N, C-alpha and C positions, 0 to 999 in steps of 0.2 A: 582306286582300281592298282593294283601292281604292276607294272611293267613288263614283268617277266611271263605273266597272262595276255599277254595282249599279243596280236599277230600284227606284227612290226616288224620282226627278223626272218631275215633269207629274204627282203624283197630291195629293188634296189632301190637307192636314194630320191631320185625324181619321183617313183610310186609314194613313198614317204611323205615325201616334199608335196604330191599334189592331194595325199589325204590328211596337210596340216592347214595346209591352204585353203582345202575346200572345207573346214571343219567337220570331217564326217568324224564321227565317233569312234574310236573305237571299239572292237566288241572282244570281252572275254573268252578266254575257251572253252568250251566245256561246260560251260553254265548251266546248259537248259535252259527253258523257259520258266521264267520268275516270273508268276504273278503277281510280285508285289515292287518289280521296278520301275521306277520312274520313266512316263514317258520322254523318248531325247527330244533334245532343243529342235526348232523350225530348221530344214534342211534350206541354207541359203545361197546355195553356188549361182555360178553367174548360169548354167544351163537348167536350172530348177527355176530360175530367175526372167528368163531370156530364153524362153521355147517356142525356136520358130516352127512354121509347121514344117511338112512333108516337102509341099511342091512349091515353097521358094526358102531356099536356104543360102545363107550369106559365102563371097570366095573363104575359103579355107583360113588363106596367109590374113585377111580381115577380121575373122571370126577368132582367130587367137592370139591376134592385137587387142581385141575388144575382151577377149578371156581375162587377160592378165592384168591389162588397166583394172578390171573389176576385180580380180581377185587381187590384186595387192592395193589397190585402196581400200578396200574391203578389210585386209589386214592388220595393214598399218592404222587402219583409224580406229581399230580394234586394242592394238598395242600400244597408241598412244592416249586413249580413252583409257585402256585400263593401269598405264603408267602415270596418269595425270588420279587417274579416281579412286585409283583399286586400295592405295593405301590409305585413302580417307575414307572410304568404304568400308577398306579390311579392319581400322579403327572403331568405325561406329556401329558394326556387327559385333565385334569381338568385346567391346564393353555392352553392348544389348545381352548378347547371350551370356557372357559373364554375368551380370545385374538377375539373369531369368535364373541361372543354376543356382546361384545364391541364393535367392528367395527361397528356389522350390526344396534346397537343402539347409536351410536353416531359420526357416518359418513355414513353409508348408506343410513338408514332413514332422514335423514335432506337432504342429498343428492338429493333424490326422493321427497322431499315433494318443495323444489326449482326448480326441472325440473317440477313438476304440476303448481306450480304459476306461472311461468313462459310461460309453454303450454296456458294456462290458456287463456291467453294475444293475443293469436293468436286463439284460437279458436272461439269466437263472428267473428271477419269479416270471418273466414273460414266458418262457419253454414249460415254466411248471402250467401258469394259466391254461395256456393250448392247451398242453396234452393231458389236463384234468375235465376243463371244461369244454372246451369244442371239438376235440377228436372223437371224445365218447356219442356226441351228436351225429355228427357227420358219419360216422361207424354205422348207428341205427339207421338213419335216410337210406346209407348203401346195406344196409341186410335188408332192409324195407323193401327197398324197391329190385333188388339181384333175382328173386323169388318170382319177375313177372316173366312171362315169354311170349315173344312176339314173332310171326314170321310176316312175310313181304313177298309177293307172287306178283309176276307181270304177263301177261300175255298178252301176244301179238298176235293178231292174225291180219296183217297186210295193210295195205293204206284203206284208209276209210276215205268213200266217194259220196259226192253229195246225194242227197234223196230223190229218186227219181232219173239217176245218170246210173245204170247200174254198167254199163260198158264204157272201158276205157277207150277211147278214140285213140290210134294211133299216129303222129304226121310221117 
């Protein structure tokens, strides 16, 4: 996502820092509703994990202290794990997708082209057989059944009552 398309400009540093700490995804401006966009990650902010009921609230100072501990622990744990494992998994996934792309470009696509060339040899005789033999048969059946005319009529005269009970009692 390009940085110039995000809603970060014009915000105080505290708001930007809070968004980065709470792992909120920056939304592109003017993108509209795109049904092909993948869902966001699960939001794991302090207030979404530890949601206190309205009747019992902690003191704001203690709540802020717990918020700070939770947020910085979460952020720095993620950063340390990314530092330790990011390079390893970056290499693993880079090699995996590189191999996959190479197999697709150098093996799968040429084999599909070869298959389509081989199928094309049989496509002209197949098309002649369909047009000469099968199409006239189905056209004849279509002409034979096209002269049949039918109509369907529905008549509704109200609800049917059981025999012997000609009146409907309303309660």
